[in-house]
C-alpha positions as CSV (number, residue, x, y, z in Angstrom):
1,M,0.0,0.0,0.0
2,N,1.4,3.4,-1.0
3,R,2.1,5.4,2.1
4,E,1.1,8.6,0.4
5,Y,-2.4,7.2,-0.3
6,L,-2.9,6.7,3.5
7,E,-2.5,10.5,3.8
8,T,-5.4,11.1,1.4
9,S,-8.1,13.3,3.0
10,L,-11.5,11.9,3.3
11,F,-13.2,14.9,4.9
12,P,-12.0,18.2,6.4
13,L,-12.1,19.0,10.1
14,P,-13.0,22.3,11.7
15,P,-10.3,25.0,11.9
16,Q,-8.2,24.9,15.1
17,D,-6.1,27.6,16.9
18,D,-3.0,26.7,14.9
19,G,-4.6,28.1,11.8
20,L,-3.9,25.0,9.8
21,Q,-6.4,22.9,7.8
22,H,-6.7,19.5,9.3
23,S,-8.5,16.5,7.9
24,W,-9.6,13.0,8.6
25,K,-7.6,10.7,6.4
26,V,-7.5,7.2,5.0
27,R,-4.9,6.5,7.6
28,N,-7.5,7.3,10.3
29,A,-10.1,5.1,8.6
30,V,-7.9,2.0,8.7
31,E,-7.4,2.5,12.4
32,G,-11.0,1.7,13.0
33,V,-14.2,3.7,13.8
34,Q,-16.8,3.3,16.5
35,I,-20.1,5.3,16.3
36,F,-22.3,5.6,19.4
37,G,-25.7,7.2,19.3
38,G,-29.1,6.7,20.9
39,I,-32.3,5.9,19.0
40,G,-33.1,8.7,16.6
41,S,-29.7,10.4,17.2
42,G,-28.9,10.5,13.5
43,K,-25.8,8.2,13.8
44,T,-26.7,6.2,10.7
45,S,-28.0,9.2,8.7
46,G,-25.3,11.6,10.0
47,S,-21.7,10.4,10.5
48,G,-22.6,6.9,9.2
49,R,-23.9,8.2,5.8
50,T,-21.0,10.5,5.4
51,L,-18.4,7.8,6.0
52,A,-20.1,5.3,3.8
53,L,-20.3,7.7,0.9
54,K,-16.7,8.8,1.4
55,Y,-15.4,5.2,1.5
56,L,-17.3,4.3,-1.7
57,K,-16.2,7.5,-3.5
58,A,-12.6,6.7,-2.5
59,G,-13.0,3.3,-4.3
60,F,-12.9,1.0,-1.2
61,G,-14.2,-2.5,-1.5
62,G,-16.1,-3.8,1.5
63,L,-18.4,-6.1,3.5
64,V,-21.8,-4.9,4.8
65,L,-23.6,-6.8,7.6
66,T,-27.3,-6.2,8.1
67,V,-29.8,-6.2,11.0
68,K,-32.7,-4.2,9.5
69,P,-34.5,-5.2,6.2
70,D,-34.2,-1.7,4.7
71,E,-30.3,-1.6,4.9
72,V,-30.0,-3.2,1.4
73,D,-32.0,-0.4,-0.1
74,L,-29.9,2.2,1.8
75,W,-26.7,0.7,0.4
76,R,-28.1,0.5,-3.1
77,E,-28.7,4.3,-2.8
78,Y,-25.2,4.9,-1.5
79,C,-23.7,2.9,-4.4
80,Q,-25.9,4.7,-7.0
81,L,-24.8,8.1,-5.6
82,T,-21.1,7.2,-5.9
83,G,-21.2,5.4,-9.2
84,R,-20.5,2.0,-7.6
85,S,-23.8,0.2,-8.4
86,D,-21.9,-2.4,-10.6
87,D,-19.7,-3.2,-7.6
88,L,-22.5,-4.1,-5.2
89,V,-23.0,-7.8,-4.8
90,V,-26.0,-8.9,-2.6
91,I,-26.1,-12.4,-1.2
92,E,-29.8,-13.0,-0.4
93,P,-32.5,-15.7,-0.5
94,G,-33.7,-16.1,-4.1
95,G,-30.7,-14.2,-5.5
96,Q,-28.0,-15.4,-7.9
97,E,-25.0,-15.2,-5.6
98,R,-23.7,-17.9,-3.4
99,F,-20.6,-18.6,-1.3
100,N,-19.7,-22.2,-0.5
101,F,-17.7,-21.5,2.7
102,L,-16.3,-25.0,3.2
103,E,-15.2,-25.3,-0.4
104,Y,-13.5,-21.9,0.0
105,E,-11.8,-22.8,3.4
106,S,-10.7,-26.2,2.0
107,A,-9.0,-24.6,-0.9
108,I,-6.9,-22.2,1.1
109,S,-4.5,-24.8,2.4
110,T,-5.1,-28.5,1.9
111,S,-2.7,-29.2,4.8
112,A,-4.7,-27.1,7.2
113,V,-8.3,-27.9,6.3
114,T,-9.1,-29.4,9.7
115,Q,-7.7,-26.5,11.6
116,N,-9.4,-23.9,9.3
117,V,-12.8,-25.5,9.4
118,H,-12.6,-26.2,13.1
119,Q,-11.6,-22.7,14.1
120,L,-14.4,-21.3,11.9
121,L,-17.2,-23.4,13.3
122,K,-16.0,-23.0,16.8
123,T,-15.9,-19.2,16.5
124,V,-19.5,-19.0,15.2
125,I,-20.8,-21.4,17.8
126,N,-19.0,-19.6,20.6
127,A,-20.4,-16.2,19.4
128,G,-23.9,-17.6,19.9
129,K,-22.9,-18.9,23.4
130,D,-21.3,-15.6,24.4
131,K,-24.6,-13.8,23.6
132,A,-26.6,-16.2,25.8
133,G,-23.8,-16.4,28.5
134,G,-23.6,-19.3,30.9
135,S,-21.8,-22.4,29.8
136,N,-19.1,-20.5,28.0
137,N,-17.6,-19.7,31.5
138,D,-16.8,-23.4,32.0
139,P,-13.7,-24.5,30.0
140,F,-14.8,-28.1,30.1
141,W,-17.6,-27.6,27.6
142,E,-15.4,-25.6,25.2
143,D,-12.7,-28.3,25.4
144,A,-15.2,-31.1,24.9
145,L,-16.8,-29.4,21.9
146,D,-13.3,-28.7,20.5
147,L,-12.5,-32.4,20.5
148,V,-15.7,-33.4,18.9
149,L,-15.4,-30.8,16.2
150,L,-11.7,-31.7,15.5
151,H,-12.4,-35.5,15.2
152,L,-15.6,-35.1,13.2
153,I,-13.8,-32.9,10.6
154,E,-10.8,-35.2,10.5
155,L,-13.1,-38.3,10.0
156,C,-15.1,-36.5,7.3
157,L,-11.9,-35.4,5.5
158,L,-10.2,-38.8,5.8
159,A,-13.3,-40.7,4.6
160,H,-14.5,-38.4,1.8
161,E,-11.4,-36.3,1.0
162,R,-13.5,-33.2,1.5
163,V,-15.5,-31.5,4.2
164,T,-19.2,-30.6,3.6
165,I,-22.0,-29.6,6.0
166,S,-24.1,-32.5,4.8
167,D,-21.4,-35.1,5.6
168,L,-20.6,-33.5,9.0
169,N,-24.3,-33.5,10.0
170,D,-24.9,-37.0,8.8
171,I,-21.9,-38.5,10.6
172,A,-22.7,-36.5,13.8
173,Q,-26.2,-38.0,13.8
174,H,-24.9,-41.5,14.2
175,L,-21.9,-41.3,16.5
176,P,-21.4,-44.4,18.7
177,Q,-23.6,-44.6,21.8
178,K,-22.7,-46.1,25.2
179,Q,-23.5,-49.9,25.1
180,V,-25.5,-51.4,27.9
181,G,-24.0,-54.7,28.9
182,Q,-22.3,-57.5,27.0
183,V,-25.5,-58.9,25.5
184,T,-26.1,-55.8,23.5
185,S,-22.5,-55.8,22.3
186,Q,-22.7,-59.4,21.1
187,L,-26.0,-58.8,19.3
188,D,-24.5,-55.8,17.5
189,K,-21.6,-58.0,16.4
190,L,-23.8,-60.8,15.2
191,N,-26.3,-58.6,13.4
192,K,-24.3,-58.3,10.1
193,A,-27.5,-57.6,8.1
194,K,-28.1,-54.3,10.0
195,P,-27.7,-51.4,7.5
196,L,-24.5,-49.3,8.0
197,N,-25.1,-45.7,9.0
198,D,-23.0,-42.7,8.0
199,Y,-20.5,-43.1,10.8
200,D,-20.0,-46.8,10.0
201,R,-19.4,-46.1,6.3
202,A,-17.0,-43.3,7.1
203,L,-15.1,-45.5,9.6
204,D,-15.0,-48.4,7.1
205,A,-13.6,-46.1,4.5
206,I,-10.7,-44.8,6.7
207,M,-9.9,-48.3,8.0
208,A,-9.5,-49.5,4.4
209,K,-7.2,-46.5,3.7
210,A,-5.2,-47.3,6.8
211,E,-4.6,-50.9,5.7
212,K,-3.2,-49.8,2.3
213,E,-1.3,-46.6,3.3
214,E,0.7,-46.4,6.5
215,Q,0.4,-42.6,6.6
216,Y,-3.2,-42.8,7.6
217,Q,-2.8,-45.3,10.5
218,R,-2.1,-42.8,13.2
219,A,-4.9,-40.4,12.3
220,V,-7.4,-43.3,11.9
221,K,-6.4,-44.8,15.3
222,M,-6.9,-41.4,17.0
223,V,-10.3,-40.8,15.4
224,K,-11.6,-44.4,16.2
225,E,-10.4,-44.4,19.8
226,F,-11.9,-41.0,20.5
227,F,-15.4,-41.8,19.3
228,E,-15.6,-45.4,20.4
229,S,-13.5,-45.4,23.6
230,K,-14.0,-41.9,25.0
231,Y,-17.0,-40.1,23.5
232,S,-19.3,-43.1,23.5
233,V,-18.9,-43.6,27.3
234,L,-19.6,-40.0,28.4
235,A,-22.4,-39.6,30.9
236,D,-25.8,-39.1,29.1
237,R,-26.3,-35.6,30.4
238,T,-22.8,-34.5,29.4
239,R,-23.0,-36.0,26.0
240,S,-26.5,-34.6,25.3
241,I,-25.3,-31.0,26.0
242,I,-22.4,-31.4,23.6
243,D,-24.6,-33.1,20.9
244,F,-27.3,-30.5,21.2
245,T,-24.9,-27.6,21.0
246,F,-23.3,-28.9,17.8
247,L,-26.4,-30.4,16.1
248,S,-28.6,-27.4,16.7
249,F,-26.0,-25.2,15.0
250,M,-25.7,-27.7,12.1
251,S,-29.4,-27.9,11.7
252,R,-29.6,-24.2,11.0
253,L,-27.0,-24.5,8.3
254,M,-28.8,-27.5,6.8
255,R,-32.1,-25.5,6.3
256,E,-33.0,-23.2,3.5
257,P,-32.2,-20.6,2.5
258,V,-28.8,-21.0,4.3
259,F,-27.9,-24.3,2.7
260,S,-28.3,-23.1,-0.8
261,L,-26.5,-19.8,-0.1
262,F,-23.5,-21.1,1.8
263,C,-23.2,-24.9,1.9
264,T,-23.5,-26.2,-1.7
265,G,-22.6,-25.5,-5.3
266,N,-19.8,-23.4,-6.7
267,S,-19.2,-19.9,-5.2
268,T,-20.1,-16.9,-7.4
269,I,-18.4,-14.5,-5.1
270,T,-15.6,-14.8,-2.5
271,P,-14.2,-12.4,0.2
272,D,-11.1,-11.9,-2.0
273,D,-13.3,-10.0,-4.5
274,C,-13.5,-7.1,-2.1
275,R,-9.8,-6.4,-2.7
276,K,-10.8,-5.9,-6.3
277,G,-13.5,-3.3,-5.4
278,K,-16.6,-5.4,-4.8
279,I,-19.0,-4.5,-2.0
280,I,-20.6,-7.6,-0.6
281,L,-23.8,-7.1,1.3
282,L,-25.3,-10.0,3.3
283,N,-29.1,-9.5,3.0
284,L,-30.0,-11.8,5.8
285,P,-31.1,-9.2,8.3
286,V,-31.2,-10.3,11.9
287,K,-34.6,-8.7,12.5
288,Q,-36.0,-11.0,9.8
289,Y,-33.9,-14.2,10.0
290,D,-33.0,-14.0,13.7
291,K,-30.3,-16.4,14.9
292,V,-29.6,-18.1,11.6
293,G,-29.1,-14.7,10.0
294,R,-26.7,-13.7,12.7
295,D,-24.8,-17.0,12.6
296,C,-24.3,-16.8,8.8
297,Q,-23.1,-13.2,8.9
298,I,-20.7,-13.9,11.8
299,M,-19.4,-16.9,9.8
300,F,-18.9,-14.8,6.6
301,K,-17.4,-12.0,8.6
302,Y,-14.8,-14.2,10.3
303,I,-13.8,-15.8,6.9
304,W,-13.6,-12.4,5.4
305,Q,-11.4,-11.0,8.1
306,R,-8.9,-13.9,7.7
307,A,-9.0,-13.5,3.9
308,M,-8.3,-9.7,4.2
309,E,-5.2,-10.5,6.3
310,R,-4.0,-13.0,3.7
311,T,-4.7,-11.1,0.5
312,L,-2.8,-8.0,1.6
313,A,0.1,-10.1,2.6
314,N,0.1,-11.6,-0.8
315,N,-0.4,-8.3,-2.7
316,E,1.0,-5.1,-1.4
317,H,-1.0,-3.2,-4.1
318,S,-4.4,-4.4,-2.8
319,R,-6.9,-1.6,-2.3
320,V,-8.3,-0.5,1.1
321,V,-11.5,-2.4,2.1
322,F,-14.1,-1.6,4.8
323,L,-16.1,-3.7,7.2
324,W,-19.5,-2.2,8.0
325,A,-21.9,-3.2,10.8
326,D,-24.8,-1.1,12.0
327,E,-26.2,-2.5,15.3
328,A,-22.7,-4.1,15.5
329,Q,-23.3,-5.8,18.9
330,N,-25.1,-8.5,16.9
331,F,-21.9,-9.5,15.1
332,I,-19.2,-9.5,17.7
333,H,-17.1,-12.7,18.1
334,E,-14.1,-13.7,20.2
335,H,-11.4,-12.8,17.7
336,D,-12.5,-9.3,16.9
337,A,-10.1,-7.6,19.2
338,D,-7.2,-9.6,17.8
339,F,-8.2,-8.7,14.2
340,Q,-8.6,-5.0,15.0
341,A,-5.2,-5.0,16.5
342,T,-3.7,-5.6,13.1
343,A,-6.4,-4.1,10.9
344,R,-4.3,-1.1,10.1
345,S,-1.6,-3.1,8.5
346,S,-4.2,-5.2,6.7
347,Q,-5.7,-1.9,5.4
348,V,-9.2,-2.7,6.7
349,A,-11.4,0.3,7.6
350,T,-13.8,-1.1,10.2
351,V,-16.9,0.9,11.1
352,Y,-19.2,-0.3,13.9
353,L,-22.3,1.5,14.9
354,T,-24.3,0.8,18.1
355,Q,-26.5,2.7,20.6
356,N,-24.5,2.4,23.8
357,L,-22.0,0.4,25.8
358,P,-24.6,-1.9,27.5
359,N,-25.4,-3.2,24.0
360,Y,-21.8,-4.6,23.9
361,Y,-21.9,-5.8,27.5
362,A,-25.0,-7.8,26.8
363,N,-23.5,-9.5,23.8
364,M,-20.0,-10.1,25.0
365,G,-21.2,-12.6,27.7
366,G,-19.2,-14.1,30.5
367,A,-17.9,-12.7,33.8
368,K,-15.4,-10.4,32.1
369,Y,-17.8,-8.7,29.7
370,R,-16.6,-5.2,30.7
371,Y,-13.0,-6.0,30.1
372,K,-13.8,-7.7,26.8
373,T,-15.7,-4.6,25.7
374,Q,-12.9,-2.2,26.8
375,S,-10.3,-4.3,25.0
376,F,-12.3,-4.3,21.8
377,L,-13.1,-0.6,21.9
378,G,-9.5,0.2,22.5
379,T,-8.7,-1.1,19.0
380,L,-11.0,1.4,17.3
381,A,-9.0,4.6,17.2
382,T,-11.8,7.1,16.1
383,K,-15.0,7.4,18.0
384,F,-18.1,9.4,17.2
385,F,-20.5,10.3,20.0
386,H,-24.0,11.4,18.9
387,A,-27.0,12.4,21.1
388,N,-27.4,9.7,23.8
389,A,-29.6,9.2,26.8
390,D,-27.4,6.4,28.2
391,T,-25.5,7.7,31.2
392,E,-22.7,5.1,31.1
393,T,-21.9,5.8,27.5
394,N,-22.0,9.5,28.1
395,E,-19.7,9.2,31.1
396,Y,-17.3,7.0,29.0
397,A,-17.2,9.6,26.3
398,S,-16.6,12.4,28.7
399,K,-13.7,10.5,30.4
400,L,-12.2,9.6,27.0
401,I,-12.2,13.2,25.9
402,G,-10.5,14.2,29.1
403,K,-10.3,17.1,31.5
404,T,-8.7,20.5,31.5
405,D,-7.5,23.0,34.1
406,R,-10.0,25.8,34.8
407,V,-9.1,28.8,36.9
408,K,-11.8,29.5,39.5
409,K,-12.0,32.9,41.3
410,S,-14.0,33.4,44.5
411,Q,-14.5,36.7,46.3
412,G,-15.3,37.3,49.9
413,F,-15.9,40.3,52.2
414,T,-14.9,40.9,55.8
415,D,-16.0,43.5,58.2
416,S,-13.6,44.1,61.0
417,M,-14.3,46.9,63.4
418,G,-16.1,48.8,60.7
419,D,-13.2,48.3,58.2
420,D,-14.5,46.5,55.1
421,S,-12.1,44.5,53.0
422,E,-12.4,42.4,49.9
423,N,-10.6,39.1,49.4
424,T,-10.1,37.2,46.1
425,T,-9.1,33.6,46.1
426,I,-7.8,31.9,42.9
427,S,-7.7,28.2,42.5
428,V,-7.2,25.7,39.7
429,E,-9.7,22.9,39.3
430,R,-9.8,19.9,36.9
431,D,-13.1,19.8,34.9
432,E,-14.4,17.8,32.0
433,L,-13.8,19.2,28.6
434,V,-17.2,17.9,27.6
435,R,-19.5,17.1,30.5
436,P,-21.7,13.9,30.3
437,E,-25.0,15.8,30.1
438,Q,-23.8,17.7,27.1
439,F,-24.2,14.6,24.9
440,T,-28.0,14.5,25.7
441,R,-28.4,17.9,24.0
442,L,-26.7,17.3,20.6
443,E,-28.8,18.0,17.5
444,N,-30.2,14.9,16.0
445,G,-31.3,15.9,12.5
446,G,-34.8,16.0,11.1
447,A,-36.8,19.1,10.1
448,A,-36.5,20.6,13.6
449,N,-32.7,20.8,13.2
450,N,-32.6,21.6,9.4
451,K,-31.4,18.0,8.9
452,M,-28.2,18.8,10.8
453,V,-26.7,16.1,13.1
454,E,-24.1,16.9,15.7
455,A,-21.5,14.5,17.1
456,Y,-18.3,14.8,19.1
457,I,-15.4,13.0,17.5
458,H,-12.5,11.7,19.5
459,F,-9.2,10.8,17.8
460,Q,-6.2,8.7,18.7
461,G,-3.0,10.6,18.0
462,N,-2.2,14.1,17.1
463,V,-4.8,14.6,14.4
464,L,-5.7,18.2,15.2
465,G,-2.3,19.3,16.3
466,G,-1.3,20.6,19.7
467,Q,-3.1,19.0,22.7
468,V,-6.5,18.7,21.1
469,S,-8.0,15.2,20.7
470,H,-11.6,16.0,20.0
471,T,-13.9,18.4,18.2
472,L,-17.6,18.9,17.5
473,L,-18.8,18.0,14.0
474,T,-22.0,18.7,12.2
475,F,-23.3,16.3,9.5
476,N,-25.9,17.0,6.8
477,Q,-28.5,14.2,6.4
478,D,-28.8,15.2,2.8
479,F,-25.0,15.0,2.2
480,L,-24.0,14.1,-1.3
481,P,-20.5,13.0,-2.3
């Protein structure tokens, strides 16, 4: 990436005391953006609209995640206004686009298919558990699910030389059960006419390979021993929890429209196309498709994040891309903070919009939800604060912007034996540069405010020169690029 391009201005900032014209640049964009604003604050139509149009006008490719059904129309408008309509690719039920995620993951590195697929499925499953809270606090359940996932994927890959959702689901439905007594065991051995299930067929296939090729023997032994000597003897309650967690997730992927969009056929679009300028929008809004829409978008987002790290490493001339999520709390997963820590070097301009801090708290899950949120927000260098009625978010904004020394004078009078005197006391006190209650009074657009939306913006680094790290901005809801 050309360093000079990173200094390209995206929009000007208000004049400061130094008399110089400062601006918010591509460099700031790839350091990440967080936009806070209450309901009706104008965060989407104010700073959100401005950034989206600026990114598109600058030629960024990108990924757009959706919560509300009308977001696809909004982005169609944005792309039309910036001459990018031909670059917009919408993945949606009934559409022409599809992305076979396991086919894509398997093609990245044939020697690491098991690890790639395992990490992907685990991340999406854990994101759902984090939102609900609870079992994610006990490492036993995570470790147990890890082992089942790893051995299932390995068995599927060894038996079929591929990994598909259908094969994983079919094998998982027939994993060995705990046998009750020797009689049952003998009957099973004698009943040769009993039809083989998907697990049996997969096991037979890998056993046959192990007999012919020594390289398979160790892997086959590990898979067989795990399922037949360890997993099959787990207590009923323990096993049922693990099975339910995995099979309930798989069942969502096996149903339409998800199966046709992400689990079968040849891909018509991949995350790599974003580096060529495509804007991929996942039109599976959470408000309409609920958990399955959320799972699919988190899955695509995680694959996309890893792809963006790879593609830049392989091509230093790749263009900047953006990751866009309104109501971003719906799409947070456990690796977001790690990704954002290196997003600048990957040239990814992340933009997350949400109403307040408690939205993130509720979706992070676990006992350390506040630390998780703080760690995550610390990786987003620019923050916009629109009108907000949430006191915790407003206090966070005020503390982030900081304090200044204010000189306070107080006068007093004394009367001693008829002799009046005046005393002046001067003291220096620390006070907030922007008090929390000021965020409740920001203009929120609409006819009453001439469609003008206010927001305080806080920067990381010396963007404005001197000691200033924030300023008040005004956005026009009718802004055109």
